[in-house]
C-alpha positions as CSV (number, residue, x, y, z in Angstrom):
1,M,0.0,0.1,0.1
2,E,1.3,3.3,-0.8
3,Q,-0.9,5.8,1.4
4,K,0.0,6.9,4.5
5,E,-3.0,6.5,6.3
6,L,-5.5,3.6,5.8
7,S,-8.7,3.0,6.3
8,K,-10.8,1.0,8.0
9,R,-11.4,-1.6,5.4
10,Q,-7.5,-1.8,4.7
11,V,-6.8,-1.9,8.6
12,R,-9.0,-5.3,8.5
13,W,-7.1,-7.0,5.5
14,L,-3.8,-5.8,7.3
15,E,-4.8,-8.0,10.4
16,T,-5.9,-10.6,8.1
17,L,-2.6,-11.3,6.6
18,L,-0.7,-10.3,9.7
19,E,-2.3,-14.0,10.6
20,Y,0.0,-16.1,8.5
21,G,3.2,-14.9,9.8
22,N,6.4,-15.9,8.8
23,D,4.4,-17.1,5.4
24,L,3.9,-13.4,4.5
25,L,6.3,-12.2,2.2
26,I,7.1,-8.5,2.4
27,K,8.7,-6.9,-0.9
28,Y,10.9,-4.0,-1.1
29,L,9.7,-0.8,-1.8
30,P,11.3,2.6,-3.3
31,G,12.2,4.8,-1.0
32,K,9.8,7.4,-2.8
33,A,6.9,5.0,-1.9
34,N,8.0,4.0,1.4
35,V,8.7,7.5,3.0
36,V,9.2,6.8,6.7
37,A,11.5,3.9,6.1
38,D,13.5,5.6,3.6
39,A,14.5,8.2,5.8
40,L,15.9,5.9,8.0
41,S,17.6,3.7,5.5
42,R,19.9,6.8,4.6
43,R,22.5,6.7,7.3
44,A,24.0,3.1,8.3
45,D,25.0,4.7,11.4
46,F,21.2,5.5,12.9
47,E,20.6,2.0,12.2
48,L,17.7,0.6,14.8
49,P,18.2,-2.7,16.5
50,P,17.1,-5.6,14.7
51,V,13.6,-6.7,14.8
52,S,12.9,-10.6,14.6
53,D,10.0,-12.2,13.1
54,T,8.0,-12.5,15.6
55,V,8.3,-9.2,16.9
56,L,7.1,-7.7,13.2
57,P,3.6,-8.7,13.9
58,Q,3.2,-7.7,17.1
59,L,4.6,-4.4,16.1
60,L,2.0,-3.9,13.0
61,R,-1.1,-5.1,14.5
62,V,-3.8,-2.7,15.6
63,Q,-5.8,-4.9,18.2
64,G,-9.2,-3.7,19.8
65,I,-9.2,-0.4,18.0
66,R,-11.0,0.8,15.3
67,V,-10.3,4.7,13.6
68,N,-11.0,6.1,10.2
69,S,-7.1,6.5,9.6
70,V,-4.2,4.9,11.0
71,R,-1.1,7.7,11.3
72,V,1.9,6.6,10.7
73,N,4.3,7.0,14.2
74,S,0.9,8.7,15.8
75,I,-0.1,5.6,17.9
76,V,2.1,3.2,19.7
77,H,0.1,-0.1,19.1
78,F,1.1,-2.4,22.1
79,E,-2.0,-4.3,24.0
80,P,-2.2,-7.5,25.9
81,N,-3.8,-9.9,23.5
82,Q,-4.6,-14.1,23.3
83,G,-0.6,-14.7,23.2
84,W,-0.2,-12.9,26.6
85,L,-2.9,-14.6,28.0
86,A,-1.7,-18.0,26.9
87,E,2.2,-17.0,28.3
88,L,0.3,-16.0,31.4
89,K,-1.7,-19.4,32.0
90,D,1.5,-21.4,31.1
91,A,3.3,-19.5,33.7
92,L,0.2,-20.0,36.4
93,V,0.8,-23.6,35.4
94,K,4.1,-24.1,36.5
95,D,3.5,-22.5,39.9
96,P,3.7,-24.0,43.2
97,L,1.4,-21.1,44.7
98,Y,-1.2,-21.9,41.3
99,K,-1.1,-25.4,42.4
100,K,-2.3,-25.2,45.9
101,V,-5.5,-23.0,44.3
102,V,-6.1,-25.3,41.8
103,A,-5.0,-28.7,42.5
104,P,-5.2,-31.6,39.6
105,A,-7.5,-33.9,39.2
106,P,-9.9,-36.1,36.7
107,V,-11.4,-34.2,34.3
108,S,-14.8,-35.5,35.5
109,N,-14.0,-33.9,38.7
110,R,-12.2,-30.6,37.6
111,R,-15.1,-28.4,37.7
112,R,-16.3,-29.5,41.5
113,R,-12.9,-29.1,42.6
114,R,-12.3,-25.9,41.5
115,S,-15.3,-24.5,43.0
116,L,-13.9,-25.6,46.3
117,A,-12.1,-22.9,48.5
118,P,-8.5,-23.3,49.5
119,P,-6.7,-22.7,53.0
120,P,-7.0,-19.2,54.0
121,S,-3.4,-19.2,54.3
122,V,-2.9,-19.5,50.3
123,L,-4.1,-16.0,49.0
124,D,-4.7,-13.4,50.8
125,F,-8.2,-12.6,48.9
126,E,-11.3,-13.9,47.6
127,Y,-11.1,-15.1,43.9
128,S,-12.3,-17.5,41.5
129,V,-11.0,-19.6,38.5
130,Q,-12.0,-19.1,34.9
131,N,-10.3,-20.5,31.8
132,D,-7.3,-21.5,33.5
133,L,-6.9,-18.0,35.2
134,I,-7.1,-16.6,38.4
135,Y,-9.2,-13.4,39.3
136,A,-9.5,-11.4,42.5
137,H,-12.4,-10.1,43.5
138,S,-12.5,-6.7,44.9
139,K,-15.6,-4.3,45.0
140,G,-17.7,-6.0,43.2
141,R,-14.9,-6.4,40.1
142,K,-13.0,-9.3,38.9
143,K,-9.1,-8.5,38.6
144,L,-7.0,-10.4,36.7
145,F,-3.8,-12.2,39.3
146,V,-0.6,-11.3,37.5
147,P,2.1,-12.9,39.9
148,F,5.1,-12.7,37.5
149,K,7.2,-10.0,36.9
150,K,7.7,-10.2,33.5
151,L,4.4,-10.0,32.6
152,Q,3.5,-7.4,35.2
153,A,5.6,-5.5,33.1
154,K,3.8,-5.7,29.8
155,V,0.4,-4.8,31.6
156,L,2.6,-1.6,33.4
157,A,3.7,-1.2,29.7
158,A,0.3,-0.8,28.4
159,N,-1.1,1.4,31.2
160,H,1.4,3.8,31.1
161,D,3.4,3.7,28.2
162,H,0.4,3.1,25.9
163,V,-0.8,6.5,24.1
164,T,-4.3,5.9,25.4
165,A,-2.7,5.8,29.3
166,G,-0.6,9.0,28.6
167,H,2.7,8.5,31.0
168,V,0.5,9.9,33.7
169,G,2.2,9.5,37.3
170,M,2.0,7.0,40.3
171,D,-1.3,7.6,41.8
172,K,-2.8,7.8,38.2
173,T,-0.9,4.9,37.3
174,T,-1.5,3.1,40.0
175,E,-5.4,3.2,39.7
176,L,-5.1,2.5,36.3
177,V,-3.9,-0.9,36.7
178,S,-5.3,-1.7,40.1
179,R,-9.1,-1.3,37.7
180,H,-8.4,-4.8,35.9
181,Y,-5.4,-6.5,37.1
182,Y,-4.1,-7.7,41.2
183,W,-1.2,-8.6,42.4
184,R,0.9,-8.9,45.7
185,G,2.7,-5.0,46.5
186,I,1.3,-3.8,43.2
187,A,1.5,0.2,44.2
188,Q,4.8,-0.3,45.0
189,T,5.5,-2.2,41.5
190,V,4.3,0.6,40.0
191,Q,5.9,3.1,41.8
192,R,9.3,1.7,40.6
193,Y,8.1,1.4,36.6
194,V,7.1,5.5,36.9
195,K,10.1,6.3,38.7
196,S,12.1,4.8,36.7
197,C,10.4,5.7,33.2
198,L,12.9,7.3,30.7
199,L,10.6,9.6,29.2
200,C,8.9,10.5,32.5
201,Q,12.5,11.6,33.8
202,R,12.9,13.7,30.7
203,M,9.3,15.4,29.9
204,K,7.9,16.2,33.1
205,S,7.8,18.9,35.2
206,N,9.6,18.9,38.8
207,N,7.0,20.1,41.8
208,Q,9.3,19.3,44.4
209,K,11.5,22.6,46.2
210,P,14.2,23.5,43.9
211,A,17.6,21.5,44.8
212,G,20.6,23.2,46.9
213,L,20.6,24.2,50.1
214,L,22.0,28.3,50.4
215,Q,25.9,28.4,50.7
216,P,26.6,32.0,51.8
217,L,30.1,33.2,51.2
218,P,32.1,33.7,53.9
219,V,32.3,37.2,55.8
220,P,36.0,38.9,54.9
221,D,38.3,39.4,58.0
222,H,39.5,42.9,56.0
223,N,38.2,45.8,53.6
224,W,38.8,45.0,50.0
225,E,40.2,41.2,50.6
226,H,37.2,40.0,48.5
227,V,35.7,42.1,45.6
228,S,33.3,40.9,43.1
229,L,33.5,41.9,39.5
230,D,30.6,42.3,36.8
231,L,29.3,44.6,34.0
232,I,26.5,46.2,33.2
233,G,25.5,46.6,29.9
234,P,24.4,47.1,26.9
235,L,23.3,50.6,27.8
236,P,22.3,53.4,25.7
237,T,25.2,54.5,24.0
238,T,26.6,58.2,25.5
239,L,27.9,61.1,24.1
240,N,31.6,60.1,25.2
241,G,31.2,56.3,23.0
242,F,30.5,54.5,26.4
243,D,27.6,51.9,26.4
244,C,29.0,49.6,29.4
245,I,29.5,49.8,33.3
246,V,31.8,48.1,34.9
247,T,30.9,47.2,38.9
248,V,33.6,46.8,41.3
249,V,32.2,45.7,45.4
250,D,34.0,45.2,48.3
251,K,32.3,42.3,50.3
252,L,33.1,43.7,53.6
253,S,32.5,47.2,53.3
254,K,30.0,46.8,50.7
255,M,31.8,50.0,49.1
256,G,31.5,50.1,45.4
257,H,32.9,51.9,42.4
258,F,31.2,52.0,39.3
259,I,33.4,52.6,35.5
260,A,32.0,53.7,32.2
261,T,33.4,51.5,29.2
262,T,32.1,49.6,26.0
263,T,30.8,46.4,25.5
264,T,33.6,45.5,23.1
265,V,35.9,45.5,25.8
266,D,38.3,43.1,25.9
267,A,40.4,41.2,28.9
268,P,43.7,43.1,28.5
269,S,41.5,46.6,28.4
270,L,39.9,45.1,31.2
271,A,42.5,44.5,33.3
272,K,44.4,48.2,33.1
273,L,40.6,49.4,33.9
274,M,41.3,47.3,37.3
275,M,44.8,48.3,37.7
276,S,44.3,52.4,37.5
277,N,40.9,52.3,39.7
278,I,41.1,49.5,41.6
279,F,43.9,48.2,42.5
280,R,46.0,51.4,42.9
281,L,43.4,52.6,45.3
282,H,42.6,49.4,47.5
283,G,45.8,47.2,46.9
284,F,45.2,43.8,45.3
285,P,42.5,41.1,46.7
286,K,42.8,37.9,48.1
287,A,39.9,36.6,45.8
288,L,38.1,37.7,42.8
289,I,34.2,36.7,42.3
290,S,32.5,37.2,38.6
291,D,30.7,35.3,36.7
292,R,31.5,33.2,33.2
293,D,31.8,35.8,31.2
294,A,34.5,35.0,28.4
295,R,36.7,37.9,29.3
296,F,36.9,36.1,32.8
297,T,37.5,32.5,31.3
298,S,40.2,34.0,28.6
299,E,43.7,32.7,29.2
300,Y,45.0,36.5,29.8
301,W,42.8,37.0,32.4
302,K,43.5,34.2,33.8
303,Q,47.3,34.6,33.5
304,F,46.7,38.3,35.0
305,I,45.2,37.3,38.2
306,D,47.6,34.6,38.7
307,A,50.4,36.8,38.5
308,L,49.0,39.2,40.8
309,G,48.3,35.8,43.5
310,I,44.4,36.5,43.3
311,A,41.8,33.7,43.8
312,S,39.3,33.4,41.3
313,H,35.8,32.4,42.3
314,M,33.3,32.0,39.6
315,S,29.3,31.7,39.7
316,T,28.1,28.2,38.3
317,A,26.4,28.2,34.5
318,F,23.1,30.2,35.1
319,H,23.1,30.3,38.6
320,P,23.7,33.9,39.1
321,E,23.2,33.7,43.2
322,T,26.4,32.7,43.5
323,D,27.5,36.5,43.3
324,G,24.2,38.0,44.7
325,Q,26.0,41.3,46.0
326,T,26.7,42.2,42.9
327,E,23.4,41.4,41.3
328,R,21.4,43.8,43.9
329,M,23.9,46.5,43.7
330,N,23.4,46.6,39.7
331,R,19.9,47.1,40.4
332,T,20.6,49.7,42.7
333,I,22.8,51.8,40.1
334,E,19.8,51.0,37.4
335,E,17.4,52.5,39.8
336,M,20.0,55.6,40.7
337,L,20.5,56.4,36.8
338,R,16.6,56.4,35.9
339,S,16.1,59.1,38.2
340,Y,18.5,61.6,36.8
341,V,19.4,60.5,33.3
342,N,18.4,62.8,30.6
343,D,15.4,62.2,28.1
344,K,17.9,60.6,25.2
345,H,19.9,58.7,28.1
346,D,23.0,59.4,26.5
347,N,24.3,61.2,29.8
348,W,24.7,58.6,32.4
349,D,28.6,58.0,32.1
350,E,28.5,61.7,33.4
351,L,26.5,60.9,36.4
352,L,28.3,57.7,37.6
353,P,30.9,59.6,40.0
354,Y,28.3,61.7,41.9
355,L,25.9,58.5,42.0
356,E,29.0,56.4,43.2
357,L,29.8,59.0,45.8
358,A,25.7,58.6,47.0
359,Y,25.9,54.7,46.9
360,N,28.8,54.6,49.5
361,N,27.4,57.4,51.5
362,S,24.1,55.2,52.1
363,R,23.7,53.2,54.9
364,Q,23.6,49.6,54.3
365,A,21.4,47.6,55.4
366,S,23.2,44.4,56.4
367,H,26.1,45.9,58.2
368,K,24.7,49.1,59.6
369,F,27.4,51.5,58.6
370,T,27.7,53.4,55.3
371,P,30.7,51.9,52.9
372,Y,32.5,55.2,53.2
373,F,32.8,55.0,56.9
374,L,33.9,51.8,57.0
375,N,36.8,52.6,54.7
376,H,37.5,55.8,56.3
377,G,36.3,56.1,59.5
378,T,34.2,59.0,58.9
379,H,31.3,60.8,56.6
380,P,32.4,62.7,53.5
381,F,31.0,66.4,53.3
382,V,28.1,66.5,51.1
383,P,25.5,69.2,49.8
384,G,23.0,67.8,52.0
385,A,24.7,68.6,55.2
386,A,26.0,72.3,54.4
387,L,23.4,73.7,56.6
388,N,24.7,71.6,59.7
389,P,27.5,74.1,61.1
390,T,29.1,70.9,62.6
391,S,28.8,68.9,59.8
392,A,32.9,69.7,58.6
393,A,34.2,69.2,62.3
394,A,37.8,68.2,62.4
395,V,38.6,64.3,62.8
396,N,40.6,63.4,65.8
397,P,43.5,61.3,64.2
398,D,44.1,59.5,67.7
399,T,41.1,58.1,67.9
400,L,40.3,57.2,64.2
401,A,42.2,54.1,64.1
402,H,39.9,52.8,66.9
403,T,36.7,54.3,65.8
404,V,37.5,52.5,62.7
405,A,38.6,49.1,64.2
406,T,35.3,49.0,66.4
407,A,33.4,49.9,63.4
408,L,34.2,46.8,61.0
409,T,33.9,44.7,63.9
410,E,30.6,45.9,64.7
411,A,30.0,45.8,60.9
412,K,31.4,41.4,60.4
413,Q,28.4,40.9,63.5
414,H,25.7,42.4,61.6
415,L,27.0,40.5,58.5
416,E,27.4,37.2,60.5
417,R,23.9,37.7,62.2
418,A,22.7,38.8,58.5
419,R,24.3,35.6,56.7
420,E,22.5,33.1,59.2
421,R,18.8,34.8,58.7
422,Q,19.6,34.6,54.9
423,R,20.3,31.1,55.1
424,E,17.6,30.1,57.1
425,Y,14.9,32.3,54.7
426,A,16.2,30.9,51.7
427,N,16.6,27.5,53.2
428,K,12.8,26.8,54.0
429,S,12.0,26.9,50.4
430,R,15.0,24.3,49.3
431,R,16.3,20.9,49.8
432,H,19.0,19.1,49.9
433,V,20.3,16.9,47.1
434,E,23.8,15.2,46.8
435,F,25.2,13.7,44.1
436,K,29.0,11.9,44.2
437,V,31.4,11.3,41.2
438,G,29.9,8.4,38.8
439,D,26.2,9.5,39.3
440,R,24.3,9.8,36.1
441,V,22.2,12.8,36.4
442,Y,19.9,14.9,33.9
443,L,20.5,18.4,33.0
444,S,17.8,21.0,32.9
445,T,17.0,22.8,29.6
446,E,15.7,25.8,31.2
447,N,18.4,27.8,30.1
448,L,19.4,26.1,26.9
449,K,18.4,26.7,23.3
450,L,17.4,23.7,22.0
451,P,15.9,23.6,18.1
452,G,12.7,23.1,18.0
453,P,9.3,25.0,16.9
454,S,7.6,25.2,20.5
455,R,9.6,25.5,24.0
456,K,6.8,24.3,25.7
457,L,6.9,21.2,24.0
458,Q,10.5,20.4,24.2
459,E,11.8,17.6,26.9
460,R,12.7,19.6,29.9
461,R,16.0,17.2,30.4
462,I,18.5,16.0,28.8
463,G,21.0,13.3,29.4
464,P,21.7,11.5,31.1
465,F,25.7,12.6,31.7
466,T,27.8,11.1,34.4
467,I,29.3,13.4,37.4
468,S,32.8,14.1,36.8
469,K,33.9,15.9,40.0
470,V,32.0,17.4,42.9
471,L,33.2,21.4,43.7
472,S,31.0,22.2,46.4
473,P,28.0,20.6,48.1
474,V,26.1,22.4,45.5
475,T,27.8,22.6,42.3
476,Y,29.0,19.8,40.0
477,K,30.9,19.1,37.2
478,L,29.4,17.5,34.6
479,T,30.9,14.9,31.7
480,L,29.0,17.0,28.6
481,P,29.8,15.8,24.9
482,N,32.0,18.2,22.6
483,E,29.2,20.0,20.4
484,M,27.5,21.1,23.2
485,Q,29.8,23.8,24.0
486,I,28.8,25.1,27.6
487,H,30.5,25.1,30.6
488,A,30.1,22.1,32.3
489,T,29.9,23.3,36.0
490,F,26.2,23.4,37.5
491,H,24.5,24.3,40.5
492,V,22.6,21.1,42.0
493,K,19.1,22.9,41.4
494,L,19.9,22.2,37.4
495,L,20.3,18.6,38.2
496,H,17.9,15.3,38.3
497,P,18.9,12.5,39.4
498,F,18.7,9.5,36.7
499,V,16.5,6.5,37.8
500,E,17.6,3.0,35.7
501,S,15.0,0.7,35.0
502,P,15.2,-1.9,37.4
503,E,16.2,-5.9,36.2
504,E,12.4,-6.9,37.0
505,F,11.2,-4.9,34.3
506,G,13.4,-6.7,32.0
507,E,14.4,-4.9,28.0
508,R,12.1,-2.0,29.0
509,V,13.3,1.1,26.8
510,T,16.2,2.4,25.2
511,V,17.9,5.4,25.8
512,E,16.9,8.2,23.0
513,L,20.2,8.9,21.1
514,P,21.4,12.3,21.8
515,P,21.3,15.1,18.9
516,I,24.0,14.5,16.1
517,G,25.4,17.3,14.2
518,Y,26.2,16.6,10.6
519,A,27.5,19.1,8.2
520,R,24.8,20.0,4.9
521,G,25.8,22.5,3.0
522,D,26.6,26.0,4.9
523,G,25.2,24.7,8.1
524,I,24.6,21.9,10.9
525,Y,21.1,20.0,10.7
526,L,20.4,18.7,14.5
527,L,18.7,14.7,13.5
528,S,17.6,12.9,16.5
529,I,16.1,9.7,16.3
530,M,14.2,8.1,19.6
531,Y,13.4,4.6,19.2
532,L,10.9,2.8,22.4
533,V,11.7,-1.2,23.3
534,V,9.1,-2.6,25.8
535,N,9.8,-6.1,26.5
536,G,11.3,-6.5,23.2
537,I,8.9,-5.0,20.9
538,L,9.6,-2.2,19.0
539,L,7.0,0.1,19.9
540,L,7.5,3.8,18.4
541,V,9.9,4.6,15.9
542,N,10.4,8.6,15.8
543,L,12.6,10.5,13.0
544,A,12.3,14.3,13.2
545,L,14.4,17.4,11.8
546,N,15.0,19.1,14.9
547,G,16.5,22.3,13.3
548,F,19.1,24.4,11.4
549,I,21.9,25.9,13.1
550,M,24.6,28.0,11.8
């Protein structure tokens, strides 16, 4: 048949032809006449697992359903059939429990013997025997008793993986299976099956609290010992040609410096800005905290800070909380600029020195002092204080050092308390998750740009990937394919544990092949193939051209 959709009559004839099994001759069709198979045959490295002669009829059979047409790859055809029931009967006959329930008897007496109730210790439910099958009685319903794990797996596949089951969650799958089947520990079996379902692990949203308890950075002992660095931009280009701001903040005093620059600034130019605006005033810090901007991960920048003896602390991928202080200060700067910038937004660079003074002269809620005071031991004279004649009173040099030391001690105490309050508050809505080297995890796709027409219908996670290194209680390094070209260090909230299918469910599901990039013309196509195998039966083949990447 050449058409892609089959009518009712064609479906019925197809069922009839399949009854001939191995005697049915299948002739080769050219690629133009066999569109789906043609796409798979073009690349040998995409070859699917071999499908045996006994599997093929089960794959093609349309059982117990009548629709107007059958669209290729749209329905997973898998339902228990007479062959499955025969397998259950054969297994029951060999089972010691079945022999206790239905003891062998002469043919003339078999009907009478099967009507006798077994001892109470044999089965833990009311039952009846019909056509050599055991049915459990519950709330007026007869449920087929399936005591064998291999056959239980087929029941679960039909009631969870099938397109009419919808890959629903544990509770709904348990209810669906329990309508028609029974075995001891059925709820626990369903839980193990659904929890280890490959598609559910990749496609379902996570309703749990975010993983990873807050790990606040320690409070430094001295001013400008730990410094954070970030860039704000792009901003409207000023008359002086600037469109970006470099923000530098001391982690103890919270003093900040705002430096106008351009978005095209490279690592050598940024190093010069730090030397002329920061290091010459405050000396070299012990640690420099930044995100993973290309300038901070460049070889030049690494050599620059290594030569100065500065440790680099970088945030994990897609997790700005690592440097929350700088993110908060950036927001404050933007709010200040909105209040004073002109209508053309081209004079913000001229406002930066004034706003820097305003920021450093403002009391910080975290340590209860102004950054300026913690650095100089006195407050600056500003126009707002001009009405008070004593505002510019002389500073006593004998007490200045003591004043600064006392203020810093008190500030650190306030910061420690604020740090603990922050940790306690944040961890109320988080949960502890821990992995070890060698564990396999899925990676969230919420921050990844995946090919495809709709983000809503894209998978929630990709993988699984192996953890290669534990960097901190909440930071892990993964072994990623080179094609991904992203940083391999991630916060634990972006990781999800991979649950492998237990052996009791047999050869259940093959792992989806990752996207494979190959050259075509001026770009790269990403082609992915997914195939699903349940108990040796090929259920679904999905070939998709996911997108075009330049």
